[in-house]
N, C-alpha and C positions, 0 to 999 in steps of 0.2 A: 170825649166819647169812651176813652179807654176804661174809665171807672165804671161806666155803665156796662161795658162788655164783661168786666169781672163780675158784676152783680148778676148779669144774665147767665154766665157760666155756673156760678155758685147756685143760683136758683134752679137751673136745669138739673144739676146734680142732686140737689135736695128734693126736687120733685120725684126723681127716680127712687130715692130712699124712702120717701113718704109712701109712694106707690107700693113698695115692697112691705112696708110696715102695715099698711092698710090690709094687704092680702094676708099677712101673718095674723093680724088682729081678727080678721074674718075666720081664719082657720081655728084660732083659739076659741072663738065664740061658738063655732060649729061643734067643737069638741066639748062644749059645756064648761069651758075654763074662763068664764067671764071675769072673775077676780084677777086672774093671771094676766088679763089683757089691759087692765087699768093703767099700769105704768106706761106701757107701750102707747096706748091711746093718748095719754097725757103728753108724751113726746111728740106725737103727731100734731096735736093742737099747738104746741109750742113751735114746731117747725113751720106749720102753716102761718102762724102769726109772724114769724120771722120773714118768711117769703112774702107775705102780704105787705109788710112794712118796706121791704126792699123794692118790690115792684112799684109801690106808690112813689118811690123816689126817682123812677125812670121818667124820661121825657113823655110828653102827651101822646106821641106816636105809638107808644106801647100801652098806655093806660087810657084807652078809649072807653066809651060807654059799654061795649061788649065785655071788656075785661072787668070793668067795675061791677057789672051785673053778675057775671060768672063768679067773681070773688065773693060777692054777697051771697050767692047760692051756696057756695062751699061753707062760708061762715055760718049760715043758717042751719045747714045740715050738721055741722060740727056741734052747734049749740043744742040741737035736738038730741044728738048722741050723748052729749055731756049730761043733759037732763035725765036721760034714760039710765046712764051710768050712776048718777046720783041716787036714783030711785031703785038701783040694783035690778033694773028690768033688762037683763042681758038679752033676752029674746027680742025685745024691742030695739036694743042697740044693733043687733044683727040685721033687723029689718031696715033700720035707718041707713046702715052701711050699704046694704044691697040696693035699696030703692032710691036713696037720695045722695048719700055722701060719695060713694064710688062714681056714679054717673057725673055728678057735679065736679068732682075733683079731676076726673079724666077729661072732661070737656075744657075745664080751666087750663089744665096742663097742655092740652092739645093746642089751644088758641095761643097760649104764651110761647110754646115751642115754635109755632108758625112765625110769630113775630121775631123771636130770638134767632132762629136758624141762620138768616143771612149774616148776622153779626158774630155769632158764636163759631160758625164753621170757618170763616175767613181768618 
């Protein structure tokens, strides 16, 4: 169980970092600095991929249907944002962040934190 606790702690920390990065990306986009947000968004995608792989290694008690569904929601929103970035449609990226990615990521983080809390705090 100890190795899972390490994964939960690291994932929790990375979720906070991604949350901050998403907020900064949103700020850059609002300022019309779409090009400047590309590298940061790429880091967000990589971080989510890393968290997703780590979470999938956890026992089934953590990776239930809710978590799987929420993970897919975040992945789909990330894919939409990537498509918009590729098309240089930065206004659409901002819309995807606001309407899909941030709500999906927040819900995913909230659910995982609920499952992790009893193990990470102790």
